[in-house]
C-alpha positions as CSV (number, residue, x, y, z in Angstrom):
1,M,5.9,3.3,-24.8
2,I,3.7,0.6,-23.2
3,S,4.2,-3.0,-24.4
4,E,0.8,-4.7,-24.6
5,E,2.4,-8.1,-24.5
6,C,3.6,-7.7,-20.9
7,S,1.8,-4.4,-19.8
8,C,5.1,-2.8,-19.1
9,E,6.8,0.4,-19.9
10,R,10.2,2.0,-19.5
11,L,10.1,5.0,-17.2
12,G,13.8,5.8,-17.3
13,P,17.1,4.2,-18.4
14,D,17.1,1.8,-15.5
15,L,13.4,1.9,-14.3
16,I,10.6,-0.2,-15.7
17,R,7.0,-0.5,-14.6
18,V,5.0,-3.7,-15.0
19,R,1.3,-3.6,-14.4
20,V,0.1,-6.9,-12.9
21,P,-3.6,-7.6,-12.7
22,N,-5.1,-8.3,-9.3
23,V,-5.8,-12.0,-9.5
24,A,-7.2,-12.3,-5.9
25,N,-9.6,-9.4,-6.4
26,P,-10.4,-9.0,-10.1
27,G,-12.3,-5.7,-9.4
28,G,-9.2,-4.1,-7.9
29,Q,-6.6,-2.0,-9.7
30,A,-3.6,-3.5,-11.3
31,T,-0.4,-3.4,-9.1
32,N,2.6,-1.5,-10.3
33,V,5.8,-3.7,-10.1
34,Y,9.0,-1.7,-10.6
35,I,12.2,-3.2,-12.0
36,A,15.1,-1.0,-10.9
37,G,18.6,-1.4,-12.3
38,T,19.6,-3.6,-15.2
39,S,21.4,-7.0,-14.8
40,P,21.3,-7.7,-11.9
41,A,18.2,-5.7,-11.1
42,L,15.7,-5.7,-8.2
43,L,11.9,-5.7,-8.0
44,I,9.9,-3.4,-5.9
45,D,6.9,-5.5,-5.1
46,A,6.0,-8.6,-7.2
47,G,2.3,-8.3,-8.0
48,S,-0.6,-10.6,-7.5
49,D,-0.1,-14.3,-7.9
50,D,-0.1,-14.9,-11.6
51,G,2.9,-17.3,-11.2
52,G,5.2,-14.3,-12.0
53,R,4.3,-14.5,-15.7
54,R,3.9,-10.8,-16.3
55,V,7.1,-9.9,-14.6
56,M,9.0,-12.7,-16.3
57,R,7.7,-11.5,-19.7
58,A,8.8,-7.9,-18.9
59,L,12.3,-9.1,-18.0
60,A,12.5,-10.9,-21.3
61,H,11.1,-8.0,-23.2
62,F,13.7,-5.6,-21.9
63,G,16.6,-8.1,-22.0
64,I,17.2,-8.2,-18.2
65,A,18.9,-11.5,-17.4
66,S,18.8,-11.6,-13.6
67,I,16.9,-10.3,-10.5
68,E,18.8,-10.5,-7.2
69,R,16.3,-9.0,-4.8
70,I,12.5,-8.6,-4.4
71,I,11.7,-5.7,-2.1
72,L,8.1,-6.0,-0.8
73,T,6.4,-2.8,0.5
74,H,4.0,-5.0,2.5
75,A,2.5,-8.5,2.5
76,H,-0.9,-8.0,0.9
77,Q,-1.6,-10.5,-1.8
78,D,-1.7,-8.0,-4.7
79,H,1.8,-6.9,-3.9
80,A,3.5,-10.1,-2.6
81,G,1.6,-12.9,-4.3
82,A,4.0,-13.6,-7.2
83,A,7.1,-13.3,-5.1
84,P,7.6,-17.0,-4.3
85,A,7.2,-18.0,-8.0
86,I,9.7,-15.3,-9.1
87,R,12.2,-16.4,-6.5
88,A,11.8,-20.0,-7.6
89,A,12.4,-19.1,-11.2
90,L,15.3,-16.6,-10.7
91,G,16.8,-17.4,-7.3
92,A,16.1,-13.9,-6.0
93,E,16.0,-13.1,-2.3
94,I,12.8,-11.7,-0.8
95,F,13.0,-8.7,1.6
96,I,10.1,-7.5,3.8
97,H,9.6,-5.7,7.2
98,P,9.3,-8.2,10.0
99,R,6.1,-6.7,11.3
100,E,4.3,-7.9,8.2
101,L,5.0,-11.5,9.3
102,S,4.5,-11.1,13.0
103,D,0.9,-12.4,13.1
104,P,0.8,-16.2,12.3
105,A,-2.9,-16.0,11.8
106,Y,-2.4,-13.5,8.9
107,Q,-0.3,-14.9,6.2
108,P,-2.1,-14.3,2.8
109,V,1.1,-15.3,1.0
110,K,3.3,-18.1,2.0
111,L,6.6,-16.4,1.4
112,G,9.0,-18.9,2.9
113,P,12.5,-17.7,3.8
114,V,12.8,-13.9,3.8
115,N,15.3,-11.2,4.8
116,P,14.3,-8.3,7.1
117,L,13.9,-4.7,5.9
118,R,14.6,-2.1,8.6
119,E,14.3,1.7,8.9
120,G,17.2,3.4,7.3
121,D,18.5,0.4,5.2
122,A,20.2,1.5,2.0
123,I,19.5,-0.4,-1.2
124,D,21.4,0.2,-4.4
125,A,19.8,-0.6,-7.8
126,G,21.4,0.8,-10.9
127,S,21.6,4.5,-10.4
128,F,19.1,4.4,-7.6
129,C,20.2,4.6,-3.9
130,L,17.0,3.8,-2.0
131,C,16.5,4.3,1.7
132,V,13.9,2.2,3.6
133,I,11.3,4.3,5.4
134,E,8.8,2.7,7.7
135,T,5.4,4.0,6.7
136,P,2.8,1.9,8.6
137,G,-0.9,2.5,8.5
138,H,-2.2,0.6,5.5
139,A,-0.4,-2.4,6.9
140,P,1.7,-2.6,10.2
141,G,5.0,-3.3,8.4
142,H,4.5,-1.2,5.3
143,V,7.6,0.5,4.0
144,S,8.3,3.1,1.3
145,L,11.6,3.6,-0.6
146,Y,13.1,7.0,-0.9
147,D,15.9,8.2,-3.2
148,P,17.0,11.6,-1.9
149,E,19.2,12.4,-4.8
150,R,16.5,11.7,-7.4
151,R,13.8,13.1,-4.9
152,A,11.8,10.0,-5.8
153,L,9.5,7.9,-3.5
154,F,8.3,4.4,-4.2
155,S,5.2,4.6,-2.1
156,G,3.6,1.2,-2.2
157,D,0.1,1.6,-0.8
158,L,0.9,4.8,1.2
159,V,-0.2,6.9,-1.7
160,S,-2.1,5.8,-4.9
161,G,-1.9,7.3,-8.3
162,Q,-5.7,6.9,-8.6
163,G,-8.2,7.1,-5.8
164,T,-7.5,6.7,-2.1
165,V,-5.9,4.0,0.0
166,A,-7.9,1.6,2.2
167,V,-7.0,1.6,5.9
168,V,-8.9,-1.3,7.5
169,P,-8.5,-2.5,11.1
170,P,-7.2,-4.6,12.7
171,R,-4.1,-4.5,10.5
172,G,-4.8,-1.0,9.4
173,S,-4.3,2.0,11.7
174,M,-5.5,5.5,10.9
175,S,-3.3,7.2,13.4
176,A,-0.2,5.4,12.0
177,Y,-1.4,6.1,8.4
178,L,-1.8,9.9,9.1
179,A,1.6,10.0,10.8
180,S,3.2,8.3,7.8
181,L,1.7,10.7,5.4
182,R,2.9,13.7,7.5
183,R,6.3,12.1,7.7
184,V,6.8,11.8,3.9
185,A,5.3,15.3,3.5
186,Q,8.5,16.6,5.1
187,L,10.7,14.9,2.4
188,E,11.9,16.6,-0.7
189,I,10.0,14.7,-3.4
190,D,9.6,15.5,-7.1
191,V,7.9,12.2,-8.1
192,I,6.0,9.4,-6.5
193,Y,6.0,5.9,-8.0
194,P,2.8,4.5,-6.4
195,G,1.7,0.9,-6.0
196,H,-1.3,1.5,-8.1
197,G,-2.2,4.0,-10.8
198,P,-0.1,6.5,-12.8
199,V,3.1,8.2,-11.7
200,I,2.5,11.2,-9.4
201,T,4.3,14.3,-10.6
202,A,2.8,16.8,-8.1
203,P,3.6,14.8,-4.9
204,Q,3.2,17.5,-2.2
205,E,-0.2,18.5,-3.5
206,R,-1.3,14.8,-3.5
207,I,0.0,14.1,0.0
208,E,-1.7,17.3,1.4
209,R,-4.9,16.3,-0.4
210,Y,-4.8,12.9,1.2
211,I,-4.3,14.4,4.7
212,D,-7.1,16.9,4.2
213,R,-9.4,14.2,2.9
214,R,-8.8,12.0,5.9
215,Q,-9.3,14.9,8.3
216,S,-12.5,16.0,6.6
217,R,-13.8,12.4,6.6
218,E,-13.0,12.1,10.3
219,R,-15.0,15.3,11.1
220,E,-17.9,13.8,9.2
221,I,-17.7,10.6,11.2
222,Y,-17.5,12.5,14.5
223,D,-20.6,14.5,13.4
224,A,-22.4,11.3,12.5
225,V,-21.7,9.9,16.0
226,A,-22.9,13.2,17.5
227,S,-26.1,13.0,15.6
228,G,-26.8,9.5,17.0
229,L,-25.4,7.1,14.5
230,A,-23.6,4.6,16.7
231,T,-22.1,1.9,14.5
232,S,-19.7,1.7,11.7
233,S,-22.3,0.1,9.4
234,A,-24.8,2.9,10.0
235,I,-22.2,5.6,9.5
236,A,-21.0,3.9,6.3
237,D,-24.6,3.8,5.0
238,R,-24.7,7.6,5.4
239,L,-21.2,8.5,4.1
240,Y,-21.0,5.9,1.3
241,P,-24.6,5.5,0.0
242,D,-23.5,4.6,-3.6
243,V,-20.6,2.4,-2.8
244,V,-20.5,-0.7,-5.1
245,P,-20.8,-4.0,-3.1
246,R,-17.2,-5.1,-3.6
247,F,-15.9,-2.0,-2.0
248,R,-18.4,-2.0,0.9
249,R,-16.1,-3.9,3.3
250,A,-13.3,-1.4,2.6
251,A,-15.6,1.6,3.2
252,E,-16.9,0.2,6.5
253,G,-13.4,-0.7,7.5
254,T,-12.2,2.8,6.9
255,V,-15.1,4.1,9.0
256,R,-13.9,1.8,11.8
257,A,-10.4,3.0,11.5
258,H,-11.5,6.6,11.9
259,L,-13.7,5.7,14.9
260,L,-10.7,4.0,16.6
261,H,-8.7,7.1,15.9
262,L,-11.4,9.3,17.4
263,V,-11.4,7.0,20.5
264,E,-7.6,7.3,20.8
265,Q,-8.0,11.1,20.8
266,G,-10.6,11.0,23.5
267,L,-13.3,12.5,21.3
268,I,-15.6,9.5,21.4
269,R,-15.9,6.3,23.4
270,V,-17.2,2.8,23.1
271,D,-20.7,2.4,24.6
272,G,-21.4,-1.4,24.4
273,A,-22.4,-3.3,21.4
274,S,-25.4,-3.7,19.2
275,S,-27.5,-6.9,19.1
276,D,-25.4,-8.2,16.2
277,G,-22.1,-7.6,18.0
278,E,-21.1,-4.3,16.4
279,L,-19.5,-1.8,18.7
280,R,-21.5,1.3,19.5
281,Y,-19.9,4.7,19.9
282,V,-21.0,7.9,21.6
283,C,-19.3,11.3,22.0
284,A,-17.0,11.4,25.0
């Protein structure tokens, strides 16, 4: 049952989901924060920066006295924003992949001291034994957490329970994202706990649908270039004619990510820039 007081629900004996509204982008989906284990427990992501209030209320609601670790799938504000406040309140340590902090010009959340997450790290939380899997694409240091015995994947923003995932350069890479999807498609998974939206109980179908959708979109973008549309904005106008303004940047960014992937494959090439500085593309 969902508690309206803290927007939280128990998914299992030692797993709780807290839905934290996106403070930085009010039009965006709420972020799923997972509390795994009991006392001590750990957090998987921390949610947008509401000062940690939603998570703290959930801990009190379920009688969890302590959090030792905050595991961040990536550094985007809607996943990492509340981590410093929760650490200050509870003394928890923050863990994140070093690639998320490698660009000093991109620090949406001032995390302070952190511990590194690495491929293959094992993390115990209650009855969960989670293995860190590097799944870049949405962000360069994005990780997912996989429990092979439970056949469960905490996917962060690799896979969403509702809609698709934005892949926006320069921090987003379509080639890395597709490789990450194909990698987790090889795992034995019965359930995905995503960073947004409901729990996914048909994971293989969802992952295959994601890959098919990206491949289909890439064919459409190649065809658009072949027809003479040369810039990401012009292609976005054709492919996303009804996109609401707040999602326009993500739509155009996704087009750019596919264009860069097509360049990497040698299918198209850059042919100068438009008068307003946009790169122009032509078929190779």
